[in-house]
C-alpha positions as CSV (number, residue, x, y, z in Angstrom):
1,M,0.0,0.0,0.0
2,S,1.4,3.4,-1.0
3,V,2.1,6.1,1.6
4,A,-0.7,8.4,0.2
5,T,-3.3,5.6,0.1
6,Q,-2.3,4.5,3.6
7,A,-2.7,8.1,4.9
8,L,-6.2,8.4,3.4
9,S,-7.3,5.0,4.7
10,E,-6.0,5.1,8.3
11,P,-8.6,6.5,10.7
12,T,-7.5,9.6,12.6
13,K,-7.4,9.3,16.4
14,P,-8.8,12.1,18.5
15,K,-6.1,14.3,20.0
16,P,-5.9,14.6,23.8
17,G,-8.4,17.1,25.1
18,S,-10.4,17.2,21.8
19,P,-14.1,16.7,21.9
20,Q,-15.1,13.0,21.8
21,R,-17.4,11.5,19.2
22,R,-20.9,10.6,20.4
23,G,-23.0,8.3,18.2
24,G,-20.5,8.7,15.3
25,R,-20.6,12.6,15.4
26,R,-18.3,15.0,17.1
27,A,-19.9,16.7,20.1
28,M,-19.1,20.3,19.7
29,K,-19.8,23.0,22.3
30,S,-20.7,26.3,20.8
31,P,-18.4,29.2,21.9
32,Y,-21.3,31.6,21.8
33,P,-24.1,32.1,24.4
34,T,-27.6,31.2,23.4
35,W,-28.8,34.9,23.2
36,F,-26.2,35.5,20.5
37,Y,-28.4,33.6,18.1
38,L,-31.6,35.6,18.8
39,P,-31.2,38.4,16.2
40,A,-30.6,35.8,13.4
41,G,-33.5,33.7,14.7
42,L,-35.8,36.8,14.8
43,F,-34.9,37.7,11.1
44,Y,-35.5,34.0,10.1
45,I,-38.9,34.1,11.7
46,L,-39.9,37.5,10.2
47,L,-38.5,36.8,6.7
48,F,-39.1,33.1,6.2
49,I,-41.4,31.4,8.8
50,I,-44.2,34.1,8.8
51,P,-44.3,34.6,4.9
52,T,-44.2,30.8,4.4
53,G,-47.1,30.3,6.8
54,A,-49.0,33.2,5.1
55,S,-48.4,31.6,1.7
56,F,-49.9,28.3,2.9
57,Y,-53.0,30.2,4.1
58,F,-53.5,32.4,1.0
59,A,-53.1,29.3,-1.1
60,L,-56.4,28.1,0.3
61,T,-58.2,31.3,-0.6
62,R,-59.4,33.3,-3.6
63,W,-57.9,36.7,-2.8
64,T,-57.3,40.2,-4.1
65,L,-55.9,43.3,-2.4
66,F,-59.4,44.1,-1.1
67,D,-61.1,40.7,-0.6
68,I,-60.3,37.2,0.7
69,E,-62.6,34.2,0.3
70,F,-61.6,30.8,1.8
71,I,-62.1,28.0,-0.8
72,G,-60.1,25.1,0.7
73,L,-58.1,23.0,-1.8
74,D,-59.8,24.2,-4.9
75,N,-56.7,26.2,-6.0
76,F,-54.5,23.1,-5.8
77,A,-57.1,21.1,-7.8
78,Q,-57.2,23.8,-10.5
79,F,-53.5,24.2,-10.5
80,F,-52.9,20.5,-11.3
81,R,-55.4,20.8,-14.1
82,E,-53.3,23.5,-15.7
83,P,-52.6,22.4,-19.4
84,A,-49.0,23.5,-19.3
85,L,-48.2,22.1,-15.9
86,L,-46.9,18.7,-17.1
87,Q,-44.6,20.4,-19.6
88,G,-43.5,22.8,-16.9
89,F,-42.6,20.0,-14.5
90,T,-40.7,18.1,-17.3
91,N,-38.8,21.2,-18.3
92,T,-38.0,22.1,-14.7
93,F,-36.4,18.7,-14.0
94,I,-34.5,18.7,-17.3
95,Y,-33.3,22.2,-16.7
96,A,-32.3,21.6,-13.1
97,F,-30.4,18.3,-13.5
98,L,-28.7,19.5,-16.7
99,T,-27.5,22.8,-15.3
100,S,-26.5,21.4,-11.9
101,G,-24.6,18.4,-13.5
102,L,-22.7,20.7,-15.8
103,K,-21.8,23.1,-13.0
104,V,-20.4,20.3,-10.9
105,V,-18.3,18.8,-13.7
106,I,-17.1,22.1,-15.2
107,G,-16.6,23.8,-11.8
108,L,-14.5,20.9,-10.6
109,L,-12.3,20.9,-13.7
110,L,-11.8,24.7,-13.5
111,G,-11.2,24.5,-9.8
112,V,-8.4,22.0,-10.3
113,F,-7.0,24.0,-13.2
114,L,-7.1,27.3,-11.2
115,T,-5.3,25.8,-8.2
116,S,-2.4,24.5,-10.3
117,Q,0.8,26.4,-10.9
118,I,-0.2,28.5,-13.9
119,L,0.5,32.1,-15.0
120,A,-2.1,34.8,-14.2
121,R,-4.0,32.5,-11.9
122,G,-5.6,35.3,-9.9
123,Y,-6.7,37.1,-13.1
124,L,-8.2,33.9,-14.6
125,R,-10.1,33.3,-11.3
126,S,-11.7,36.8,-11.5
127,V,-12.6,36.3,-15.1
128,I,-14.4,33.0,-14.4
129,F,-16.2,34.6,-11.4
130,F,-17.2,37.8,-13.2
131,P,-20.5,36.5,-14.8
132,V,-21.8,35.7,-11.3
133,L,-21.8,39.4,-10.4
134,V,-23.7,40.4,-13.5
135,S,-27.5,40.9,-13.3
136,T,-29.4,37.8,-14.5
137,I,-31.9,40.0,-16.4
138,G,-29.0,41.8,-18.1
139,V,-27.4,38.5,-19.0
140,G,-30.7,37.2,-20.4
141,V,-31.3,40.3,-22.5
142,T,-27.7,40.3,-23.8
143,F,-27.9,36.7,-24.9
144,E,-31.3,37.1,-26.4
145,V,-29.7,39.6,-28.8
146,L,-26.6,37.4,-29.4
147,L,-28.7,34.3,-30.1
148,D,-31.0,36.0,-32.6
149,P,-31.4,33.6,-35.5
150,F,-31.0,36.3,-38.1
151,D,-29.0,39.2,-36.8
152,G,-27.3,37.6,-33.7
153,L,-23.5,37.6,-33.5
154,V,-23.5,33.8,-32.8
155,N,-25.2,32.8,-36.0
156,Q,-23.4,35.5,-38.0
157,S,-20.1,34.0,-36.8
158,L,-21.2,30.5,-37.8
159,A,-22.3,31.8,-41.2
160,A,-18.8,33.1,-41.8
161,L,-17.6,29.6,-41.3
162,G,-20.2,28.2,-43.7
163,I,-22.5,26.8,-40.9
164,T,-26.2,27.6,-40.7
165,G,-27.0,28.3,-37.1
166,P,-30.3,27.1,-35.6
167,G,-33.0,29.3,-34.1
168,W,-31.5,29.1,-30.6
169,L,-34.4,30.6,-28.8
170,T,-37.1,30.2,-31.5
171,D,-36.7,26.5,-32.3
172,P,-38.6,24.3,-29.7
173,A,-35.8,21.7,-29.9
174,W,-33.1,24.3,-28.9
175,A,-34.8,26.9,-26.7
176,L,-34.6,25.2,-23.3
177,F,-31.1,23.9,-24.0
178,S,-29.9,27.3,-25.0
179,V,-31.1,29.0,-21.8
180,A,-29.6,26.2,-19.8
181,M,-26.2,26.8,-21.4
182,V,-26.4,30.5,-20.6
183,D,-27.3,29.6,-17.0
184,V,-24.2,27.3,-16.8
185,W,-22.0,30.1,-18.2
186,K,-23.3,32.5,-15.6
187,G,-23.3,30.2,-12.6
188,V,-20.2,28.1,-13.1
189,G,-18.0,30.8,-11.5
190,L,-19.6,30.3,-8.1
191,A,-19.1,26.5,-8.4
192,T,-15.5,27.0,-9.3
193,L,-15.0,29.3,-6.3
194,I,-16.4,26.7,-4.0
195,Y,-14.2,24.0,-5.5
196,I,-11.1,26.3,-5.2
197,A,-11.8,26.8,-1.5
198,G,-12.3,23.0,-1.1
199,I,-9.1,22.1,-2.9
200,V,-7.0,24.7,-1.2
201,A,-8.2,23.3,2.2
202,I,-6.8,19.8,1.5
203,P,-3.6,19.3,3.6
204,A,-0.4,19.5,1.5
205,D,0.8,16.3,3.3
206,Y,-1.3,14.1,1.0
207,F,0.2,15.6,-2.1
208,E,3.7,15.4,-0.7
209,A,3.2,11.7,0.1
210,A,1.8,11.1,-3.4
211,R,4.8,12.8,-4.9
212,V,7.1,10.6,-2.9
213,D,5.2,7.5,-4.3
214,G,5.6,8.8,-7.8
215,A,1.8,9.4,-8.3
216,S,0.7,11.0,-11.5
217,S,-1.5,14.1,-11.8
218,W,-4.5,11.7,-12.6
219,N,-3.8,9.7,-9.4
220,N,-3.7,12.9,-7.4
221,F,-7.0,14.0,-8.9
222,W,-8.8,10.6,-8.5
223,H,-7.4,9.5,-5.1
224,I,-6.9,12.8,-3.3
225,I,-8.7,15.8,-4.8
226,L,-12.0,14.0,-5.7
227,P,-12.6,12.3,-2.3
228,L,-11.4,15.1,-0.1
229,A,-13.3,17.8,-2.1
230,R,-16.5,16.0,-1.4
231,P,-17.9,18.7,0.9
232,A,-17.5,21.2,-1.9
233,T,-19.2,18.8,-4.3
234,V,-22.2,18.4,-1.9
235,T,-22.5,22.2,-1.6
236,V,-22.4,22.8,-5.4
237,V,-24.9,20.0,-6.0
238,I,-27.4,21.3,-3.5
239,L,-27.1,25.0,-4.4
240,S,-27.2,24.3,-8.2
241,L,-30.1,22.0,-7.9
242,I,-32.1,24.5,-5.8
243,G,-31.3,27.2,-8.3
244,G,-32.3,25.1,-11.2
245,L,-35.6,23.9,-9.7
246,R,-36.7,27.5,-8.9
247,S,-35.3,29.0,-12.1
248,F,-37.4,31.8,-13.6
249,D,-35.7,35.1,-14.3
250,L,-33.3,34.0,-17.0
251,I,-35.9,31.9,-18.8
252,W,-38.4,34.7,-18.7
253,A,-35.9,37.2,-19.9
254,M,-34.8,35.1,-22.9
255,T,-37.9,33.1,-24.0
256,R,-40.9,34.0,-21.8
257,G,-41.5,30.3,-21.7
258,G,-41.7,30.0,-25.5
259,P,-41.9,29.2,-28.2
260,G,-45.3,28.0,-27.2
261,F,-44.8,26.2,-23.9
262,T,-41.6,24.5,-24.9
263,S,-39.4,26.3,-22.4
264,D,-42.0,26.9,-19.7
265,V,-40.9,25.8,-16.2
266,I,-43.1,25.6,-13.0
267,A,-42.1,29.2,-12.0
268,S,-43.1,30.7,-15.4
269,V,-46.4,28.8,-15.3
270,I,-47.1,30.3,-11.9
271,Y,-46.1,33.8,-13.1
272,K,-48.5,33.6,-16.0
273,Q,-51.3,32.7,-13.6
274,Y,-50.4,35.8,-11.5
275,Q,-50.4,38.0,-14.6
276,A,-53.9,36.7,-15.4
277,G,-55.1,37.9,-12.0
278,F,-55.4,34.4,-10.4
279,Y,-53.5,35.4,-7.2
280,G,-54.8,32.5,-5.0
281,L,-54.0,30.0,-7.8
282,S,-50.5,31.4,-8.3
283,T,-49.9,31.3,-4.5
284,A,-51.0,27.6,-4.5
285,G,-48.5,27.0,-7.3
286,N,-45.7,28.6,-5.2
287,V,-46.6,26.3,-2.4
288,V,-46.4,23.3,-4.7
289,L,-43.1,24.4,-6.0
290,F,-41.8,24.9,-2.5
291,L,-42.9,21.4,-1.5
292,V,-41.4,19.8,-4.7
293,I,-38.0,21.5,-4.0
294,A,-38.1,20.4,-0.3
295,A,-39.1,16.8,-1.3
296,I,-36.1,16.6,-3.6
297,V,-33.4,18.6,-1.8
298,V,-33.9,17.7,1.8
299,P,-33.5,13.9,1.3
300,L,-30.7,14.4,-1.2
301,S,-28.8,16.7,1.2
302,F,-29.3,14.2,4.1
303,W,-28.1,11.3,1.9
304,L,-25.1,13.1,0.6
305,N,-24.0,14.3,4.0
306,R,-24.6,10.9,5.5
307,K,-22.5,9.3,2.8
308,G,-19.8,11.8,3.6
309,T,-19.7,11.0,7.3
310,E,-19.6,7.3,6.5
311,A,-16.8,7.7,4.1
């Protein structure tokens, strides 16, 4: 067994005076008194708990700014009869899993590249992260112009090479995929930043032991970086998946859910109901979206974190 593999496989013993593990988890004592958490708890209650409870109530009503009528579960029944809902659910899942998967893969590769010994490393990191800072609506409007099938710079560049570009946002076969690629371009910088932090936090002893054993760069990646950067991977997966499932602003800025309903997601279906004046119905849709995200993300987060502690 090599030195690096042995270092990774041997369990670490707790140091004298360090907190002991209870039930497989380290028992940590908070250095802060209980009252220190009260301001954060108050903001959490005011900005999340109360609005969430109000949303659940208003989802059971037919309401306007001046009138409220309790109608029970009628809004939910009507919401699930929405003709575009099935297409919206399908597009939402495709969009979420496609964008989150690409952000994990590309973010990891860029994180490895930008933590290696290369020239202008700091400048390249800032370039990769810059799209994260740009307004989502601004990005959507810009790419709507760039991807125009007739006058857009992308198709004009392809035409100069003798290639006929598709209608990126007007062809039903390309619309959702095109928006997803723009989403990846905009959000991969955050995934890269998280991976950079995770890779930099890996102790240098592992890489030194691997160098002594004559390990290649691929062995370093597969046996050291990939397993020890797992917390960063979990964070990127959860954040990207939540962002993909609740996506709306970029899709609305670029396609408005079109052409037809081919790029509609759940959030855009809800917004169209709100535009039509069905406020209670749109509130019920938001509750459904909240429950769908929770039903997917909470078990996934628990499973990923549990697998991490077992490993």
